[in-house]
N, C-alpha and C positions, 0 to 999 in steps of 0.2 A: 504494500500500500504506500503510495507516494503522496507528497504534499507539494503543491505549487505555490511559489511565493507571489505576493501581490505585485511585485515589479514585473513579473513575466507577462501579466495580463494588462496591456496598456495600449492596444492598437485600435480600440473602438471607443466611441463616445459612450458615456453612461446612458443606458436606455432611459427613455422618458418615462417618468412615473405616471401612473394613472391615479385618478383620485380614489381615495379609499372607499370601497364599496361597503354597503351595509353587511354586517355579520349575519350569522344564522339567526333565524327568528327566535325571539325569546322563548325559552322553555321554562318549566317549573324551576323556581329558585332564582330566576333572574331578578336583578335589582330594579327598582323604580316602580312607582305607583302610577295608576292611570291618571289621565288628565281631567277626569270628571270633577273631582272635588276642587272647590275653589275657583271654578271656571265662571267667568262673568260674561263671556262672549262666545256664542255658539259658532260664529264664523271662524274665530281663531282656532277653536277645537276641531272643526271639520275641515280645515284647509288641507291637513295632511292626508285626508281620505283620498284626494285626487291622485296621490302618489301610487295607490294600489291599482289604479285602473289599468296601467301598463298598455295603454292604447285601447282602442275599441275592440271588444271581443266580438268579432263578426260571426254571423250565423254559419253553421256547418254547411259545407257544400254537399252536393249530391254524390260526389265521387267517393267510392269506398276506400277505406284506408286500413292498414294493418292495426292501427290503434283502435279503430272502431270495431274490428273483428275481435280483438282481445277484450274490449269492454263487453261485447255481446257474450263472449264465453264466460266472463266473470259474472254477468247477470244470471246466466244459466246455472252456474255453480251455486251462487248464493240462494237461488230459488230452491235448489235441491237441499242445501244446508238448512234453510228455514223450515222446509217440510220435515226433515229429520229431527230438527231441534224441537218442533212442536210436539213430537211424540215422546220427548224425554220427560222424566219425572219433575217434581216441583222444586221449590226453593230449598236452599241450604238450611238445615235445621241444627246447626252447631252454634257454639259460642255461649253456652249457658253461664259461663263464669267470666265472661269478658268484663272489663271495667274501663272507665275513662272514655276517651273519644270513640274508641272502637265499639264499646258497648252502646253508646248513644247512637252511633250510625247504624249498627245492626238492629237496635230497637226500632229505629225509624223504618228500616226495611220491613221488619215484621209487622209494624203497624200498617204499612202499605199492603202487605199480603193479606191482612185481616179485613181489608176494605175500608180502613179509616181514611186513606188518601187514594186518589186515582192513580193507576199505574197501567202502563201499556204492556209491560212484559215482566214476569217474575224473574228472579235471579236463578239461573240454572245451576244445579250442582254438577261437579265433575262426573262424567259418565262412569258407570260401574264397570269393573273388569269383565271382559268378554272373551270367550274362547269359541273358536269355530269348530264345527263338527269335523271329525277326522277325515271324512270323505268329502270331496268337492260337491257342492250343491249348485243347482241352476241359479245363476245370478239374476236378479231382477232386471227387467228391461231398462236400459239406459237411453235417455233421449239423445238423438243425434245432436251434434254441436250446432248451436244457433248460427244461421247464415249471417254474414256481415250485412248490416243495414245502415243506411245513412242516418245520421242523427237528425231528428226532426227539429226544426226551429220552433221555439216556444210560440204560443199564439201571440199575434201582434197586439191584441187588446190587452193581454196580461202584461206584456213588456211595457206597453205605454202607461199602464196604471202604475206599475212599479217605478217607472222612470219619473213619474210625477211625484211619488213619495220621496224618492232619492233627491230630487231637486229641492223639495221642501226642506229636507234635512241637511242640505248642503253637500250631499255626496255626489260623486260623478255619475252622470247618467249612463256611462259605459258599463256600469256594474249591473244594469237592469236585466239584461239577458241571462247573465250568470246567476243572479239572484232568483229569477224565475226557475232556472234549471235546478237549483239546489232546494229552494223552498216549495216548489211545486204549485199546484192550484191554490189560489187564494193568497199568493205571496204578498200582494198589496196589503191585505188585512192583517196578515201575520206581522208584517213590519210595523204597521201602525200600532198594533196591540203590544208588540214586543220589539222595539227597535234594535235590541242587542242580537236579534236573530241574524243581523247583518254579519256577525262574526263567523257565520257558517260559510260565507263566501270566501274562497281562497284569496289570500293576500290582505284581507282586512284585519287590522290589529285592534287591540282593546281601546287604545286612545281614539282611533277612528270611530269605532262603534259608540264610545262615550259621547263624542261630539255630535254624532248623528242623533243619538237619543236625547241629548240636551236640546237640540234644535227642534225636535218633534214634541217633546214632553214638557220642556221648560222646567218650572219649579217642582213638577210632579215626580221628578227622578232624582236619584242621588246614589252615592256609592253603595248604600245598603239595600238598594232595590233588589227584591228577590229574583226578578228576571235577569238582572245583571249577574248575580251570583251563579245562577244556573248556566248562563251562557259562557261565563268565564271558566266554569268547571269543565264544560265540554271542550272549550278552546285549549285549555291547558293540557288535556288528555290528547288532543290532536297534535299539539306541539311536542308532547312526549313521544308520540308515535313517529314524528319526523326524526327525532333523535334515536329511534330504534326500540323504544319501550312499547310493550303491548298492554301494560297496566302500570299504575303508580301506587306506591305505598301511601297509606292514609295520611301519615305525618307530612310527607313531602307535598301532597296535594293541598292540604289545608294551609301549610306554610306559604306556598306560592300564592294562594288566594289572599292571605293576609298581606303579602307584599304588594298586592294590587288593590289595597284599600278596601277589601271586603270586610266589614266589621265583624261578621259572625261566619267564619269559614265553614264550621261544622254544619250550621243551618243551611248554607248554600249547597253543600254536598248532599245533605239529606233531601233537599228539594229536588236536586237533579236526579237522585235515585227514585224519589217518589213519582216523578214524571216519566220514569222509564228511559231517561236520556243517558244514564250511567248505570253500570252494573257493579255490584259489590261482591267480592270473593273473600273467603276465609281459608287461608292455607295453613294447615297444621304443620309445624316444623318438627322434625324428628328429634333434634337435640339442641341444647343451648349453643353448642359449637356451630351447628348449622345456622342458628339465628345470627351469630356474629358474621358469618360469611355472607348471608343474604343482605345484611345491612338495612333491614326494614324495621318498621315500627311493629312491635308485638305486644300481646297481652297474654294472660293465662286463659287457656281455653277449656275444653271439656275434660272431665276426669278420665284417666286411663284406667286399666283394669286394677291397678294398685291404688286408685283414688288420688293420684297426683295430677295436678294440672299440666297440660301440654302447652308449650308456647305456640301461638298462632300469629300469622301475619295477615292483616286486613289490606286488601288491594282494591282499587277501583279502576275500571276500564270501560272502553266503548264497546258496544255490542259487535261492531264490525270485526274487531280483532279477537274478541272472545269467541265468536263463531268460527273464525278461521283456525284458531288454535285447537278448539275442541274438534272441529272437523278433521284437522290434520292428525290429531291423536287417534280419532276413530279410524281414519284411513290407514295409518301405519299399523294399527292393531289388526285391521282386516288383512293387510299384506302379510304380516307375520303369521297369522293364524290360518291363512288359506293354504290348501295343499297346492304346491306348484304344478304347473303343466309340464308334462314330460314329452308329449307328442311322440310316443313310441321309442324314446331313448332307453337303451339297456340300463339296468341298475348301476353297472360299473362304468358307464360312458363318461361321466364327469371325472372320475378318478383317472381314466385313461387319458382324457384331454389334459388334465393337470400334469400328468407325467411327461407331456411333450414339451413343457416349458420349465424354467427353473426359478428358484427364489420366490420372491413375494408374489409374482404373477401366478405361480403354481398354487400358492396358498389361497389366493383370491378365487381362482377357478374352483378349487375344492370346496371352499366355503359357500359359494353361490350354488354349487350342486346340492348342498345339504340344507340351505336356508333360503327363505324367500326375501328377506331384507338383510343386506350386508353393508357395512360402512367400510370405506377404504381411505386411508390417509397416507400422505407422503409429499415429497417435494415436487418441483415442476416436472422433472424428467419422469418420475414414477407415475405421476398422474396423467402422463401422456401414453407411456408404453404399456403399463399394466392393464388399464381398462381396454386398450385396443386389443391386447392378447386375449382378454376375457371375451370381448365381443366376437372376435374371430373364432374362438373355440366353441362358443355357444352356437354361432351360425353353422359351424361344421357339424354340430349335432342335430341340425335341422330346425332350430328354434328361430323365431322371428325376433330380430334384435334391432334396437335403436339406441344411438348415443346422442346425448344432448349437451350442448355447450351454451354459454350465455352470450357470446358475441359471434358475429359472422366470421371473424378471424379464427376463433376457436372451432367453429363448425367446419371451416375449410381445412384446418390442421387435422382435425379428427377424421375427416373424409379422406385426406391423403394417407394417413396412417392405416386406416381400415380398408379402404377400397382402392388405394393407389396402384396396386399390382394385381393383375388377374381380374376375375369377375367380381362384381360387387358382393360384399358379404352382409351388409346391413344398411339401414337408413340412418342418416345423421340430420340433425335439425338444431335450431336454437330453442331455448325454453319458451321464449315469447312466441315464436312461430308455431310451435306445437300447440300452445294454449289457444292461439288465435285460429287454429285450424288451417293455416296457410303453408305449413311445412310438416314433414314427418311422414309416418306410415299412413295407410288408409285406415278406415274405421271398420269395426266388425259389425255384426248384425245388431248389437246392442248399442252402437254408437260410441264404443270405447276404442282407443287406439289399438290397432291390430298388432300387438307385441306380446312376446313371451318373456323378454328381458329388456328392461330399460335401465340404462346407465347414465347418470347425471354427473357431469364433470363440474368442477368449481362449485361444489354444493354449498359452501359458506355464503355464496351470493344469493341463495334462495331466501326471499322474505316469506313471512308466514302465509300471506294470502296466495302468492304464486305456488308455494309448496302445497297448500291445501288443494288448490285447483288441480295441480299435477297428480297428486296421489288419488284424489277423488276420481280422476278420469281413468285410472288404470283398471283393466279388466280383472276379475277374480282369477287367481292363479298365476298372475304375472309376477316375475321376480323384479326386485328393485335394488339397485346399487347406487349409493350416494358416495361420490368420490371427491375429496377436497383436502385442502391444507388448513388445519385448524389454527395455524399461526397467522393467517391472512385476516384482513378487515372483514367484519360481518357485512350483511346485506345493506344496500341503500335504503330498503324499506324496513318496516317494523319486524321485530323478532330476531332470534339468533338460532335458527332452525337446526343447522348442522351441529352447533355446539350443544344444544339441548338434547338432541338425539344421542350424541356421544355420551353426555353425562348421564342419561337415563339408563344406559347399559342394558338395553332390551334385545340386542341382536349382536352377532359377531362383528368384531372390529379388526380389520387386517391393517397392520401398520407396516408400510413399505420400508425396506432397508436399502432401497436404491438411492444413492447419494446424488445430489446435483454436482456437476463437474466444475473444475476450475476454481480460481480464486473467488469469483463472485459466488459460486455455490458454497464454498467453504465459509465465506463471510455470512451469507444468509443462514446457513445451518446453525452457526453459532448464535446469531440473533434469535433464532427460534427457541433456543433454550436459555435465553437471557444473558448471553455473553457477547460483547462487542470486541472481537479479537482482531489483533493485527494479523494480516494474511500476507503471504509472499505473493507479489504481483510483478514478476520480472518484466512483463510486457505492458505494464501500466494498465492492467485490466481494471484496477480500482485506484482512483486518484482523489485525494482530499484537497479542496480549494478553499482556503479561509476567506471569510468575508466579515468585515468589521461592522457593517450596518446594512439595512435592506437595500439602499441605493447601490452599494458595491455588489451585493448579491445579484441584483438585476444586471448590472454591467458585466460581471463575470459570467453569468449564465449565457448572455448573448454572445460573448466572446467564445465560449466553449462550443456552442451549437453552430455558430456561423464560421468559425475558423479553426480552433484547436483540434476538435474531434475529427473533422474532415481531413485536416492536414496530417495528423498523427496516426490515424487508424483507417483512413480511406473509407470512412462511413459518411455518406452525404448527409447534409442537414435534414433532409426529409425523412431520414431513418433514425434520427435522434429525437427523443421525447423528453420534455421537461416535466417534472412532477413536483408539485409544491403542496403546502399544507392547507390552503384554503383559497377561496376566490377573491376575498377582499384583502385590504392591507397593501402596504407599499411594495411587497414582494409576493403578492398573491397572483392567481392566474390572470386577472385583468391587467395588472401592471406588467407582468411578464409578457403576455400576449401583445400588448401595445408595443413594447420595445422590440419583440421578435418580429412582428409584422413590419415595423419600420425598417428593420435590417434585411429581412428575407423576402418580403413581398410588399414593398411600399406602394401605396395607392390612396386615392381620395376616399375610399369606402363608399362609393356612390350607390351601392345596393344595400341600404340599411346598415352601413358600416363595413360591408364586405366587398371584396374585389375578386375577380377570377384568379384562381390559384391559391386562395387562402385555405389553410388547414382549419377544419371545423369539427365540432362535435355536435351531433343532432340528437335531440331527445324527443322521439315520436310519441312516447307515452311515459307515464310515471315510472321512474327507476329503470328505464331502458335507454341506453345511449349507443349510438353508432358513430364512428369517425369517418371523415371523408374530406372532400375538397369542394370549393365553390367552382362551378362551371360557368355560370352566368345568371342572368335574370331577365324576365320579360313580364308581360301583363299578368301571367298566371302566378308568378312568385319567384322565389330564389331557387335556382337550379343547382343541385348538388350531385356529386358522385360518391356514394357511400358503399365501400366494399364491393365495387363492381356493379352496383345497382343505381339507376337514375332515380333521383328523388326530387320532387317539386314541393317546396314549403310555401304555402300562401303567405303573402306579404304581411298580413295581420298576425301571423304566428312566428315570424322570424325572430322578433325580439325575445320572445319567451322560450323558444325551443332551439335556437342555433347560437353557438358561441365559438369563438376562435379556440384552436386546440393545439397550438405549438406548446402550450403549457396546460396540463390537466391536474386535477386533484388525484390523490392515490386511489380514492374510491372510483373515479371515472376510469382509471387506468387498469383496474382489475379485469382479468380475462384476456389481456393483451400483453405482448412482449415486443421489445424493440432491440435492435443491435446495440444501441447506445442510449443510456438514460442519464439525465442530469437531475439529481435530487436536490432541491433547494430547501435549506433549513435556515431561514433568517432568524435573527435574534428574537423577534417578537413571536416566534412560533414555539418557544420553549415550553410554554404551559400546555400546548395542545398535543405534544408528542406522546406517542405510546409505542410499545414494542410492536404491536400489530401494524401501525402506520409505517414504521421503519422497515419492517419485514416486507410489507406489501410493496412499498416504493422501490426498495433495493432489488427485490427479486424480479422486477419487470425487465431488467437488463440481461442480455444474453452474451454480449462480447465486451462491453465497456461500461463502467459506472463511474461518474464523477459526482462527488458530494460537495456542494457549495455550502460550507459549514460556518454558521455564525451563532450557534447555540451553546458553544463551549461544553460545560459538564452536563448540560441537560440531555444530551444525546445518550451517553452511557447510562445516565440515571434512568431515562425512559426505558431503555432496553432491559435493564436489570430489574426495575422496580414497578413499572406500570404496564402490565400485559395488554390491557385493552380498556376502553371506556365501558363501564358497566351498563347492562341493560336489564330491566325487570321484565320477565316473561313467565308464563305459566306452563309452557309445553312440557318441560322436563317432568314436572309433578303429574300432569295429566297422563303422560305416557307410563309413568311408574304405576299409576292407578289402573290403567288399562291392561298393561302387560307386565306381570311380575318378572323381575330379573332372573336370568338363568340360575338355577340352583335354589330358588326361593319358593318353589312349589309349582 
């Protein structure tokens, strides 16, 4: 590992800084109260609401899109989940010895259940353990995937009525269509009766909604308004989901409400539960040690067999994520308990196939022959070669196989490894494409994917909703393999699916022993176990470039990408990727992309800030990104080329779904690799570093890694002491309830 001095990097001007963009939206625990209290002027309070409009949200066109197909598939899944959930038993009946806030909240829930307050939906208990019959049974008919349909524009009369309300409250009229889409029929009346319902529209913040309410209600509203407390409770849980949580501890939730000037946070949560907008869960913890690891608020719960109280944790969550986690636990239990399809394979066929390969690949094939759900972990090389060997072996046994990746690049790489030589052995697709019904195998008579073995690569990127849809779609008897590196960042969406299934220990786990090669592989392997080691890099595969401040970090990054790496390693600038810790800040993606564009593809940005040849990242739907280049623009919109596919982004969606991509966040870079990577660690990033971030960013490089280093001791500290940002989820416990661990009965 070598270090370059500051004097060596002096041939380019310092990249122009971009103004610091806003940070991530406030989540629970953020400082600052809302702007409602003490406001004397509604106009001042509502002025900021115009910032969330982000341009007019135009009506959806008639042209079908992959995102619309995916949304249709999601609607179909949720209908099936709702139907199944309606058949489940009633509310949780635990918590007889709770005290304090937890007791008050659970008492409120029981009051709701007894009819003292209106409620739309009772709190569902975790599903009881279930075992399938030893012999396969006929699966119930599955509806065929919903065909993609164009999103219908809301009725013009409803939009006009809402626009009038927004105008009266000083909110931008451009929110009207989105508000009707979220609030549905009668949106105008709902906003007049409860102006804080505006918080349900994406992008609206509490101070925006407070100003809107003040303009409509005047002296009739205040910080303690029950409607405000309910709306803020839901908004905080939505923001927690953006940060990856599927539920929040009671103490964290009430503390966050108090910080937003809600005078009685417990009453606000009780009201949200009573109205069915929030669900409450009571998780019994096994030991006091587990309590400390969970980090949640706990109380004494029900008595155990010896009469001693068990610690419990009270959580609150939105129905959307509760349904997804429970559906996923149900689906995984079904996979585990279903007898796998053999399609005429001899009993020893899997063992014979395993004997044809060596090492961890042999263990993986043998485990899949004996179990319906298998987890596979390993580094970059292992997660390419070993699943490919499994898919090829299963195809050789006559099974219908399919491999899934999260990015088009990953899909192409898997296709080359599986089908590159000789006849095609199996189907490959992206997760999003399979869920949307636009990629992957055909469907069977029941509407399920026609597969006997499904292998999902980069499984840590599965969020709980995507995972629930994926598992729900599997036919009975299909085998499922989740392959991933537990050291990588978790999903962009809510949940930590792969980590929870690993922790539940309900199925075999094959840990690969295949190491990643070279100095970069050695460095990354050490980071994975919490060690930042010096590695021998005779050909400068790993270089440390010091930076005293964010401005110097930007300057050095441009120098590396535009000059040093192409000159020293013959890696062109278009094959080098910059990865940094966030989008905002003086060395975030915005500032770096501004400087890199000026050097690598200068232009006036006449197409909404873009020029032909610009590197971009496109987000066609939530938590899904593809990389590409700008080709041009016309009356239809911005024309892109993304992984060999022509894409047209309507002009009204460009600002919200297309960004420059010479620099990406580590989350956006997952599922992709580049010959050269420049990891930028400016001084202001010290507090946000984790081992998972460092591991994810550094492992994206295949030939050369430059680290622009300005965080001093924060880097080794993060690698050694901060594995990942914690997420609160329920999946692990639900799985343990559904499927006892091997050896427990």
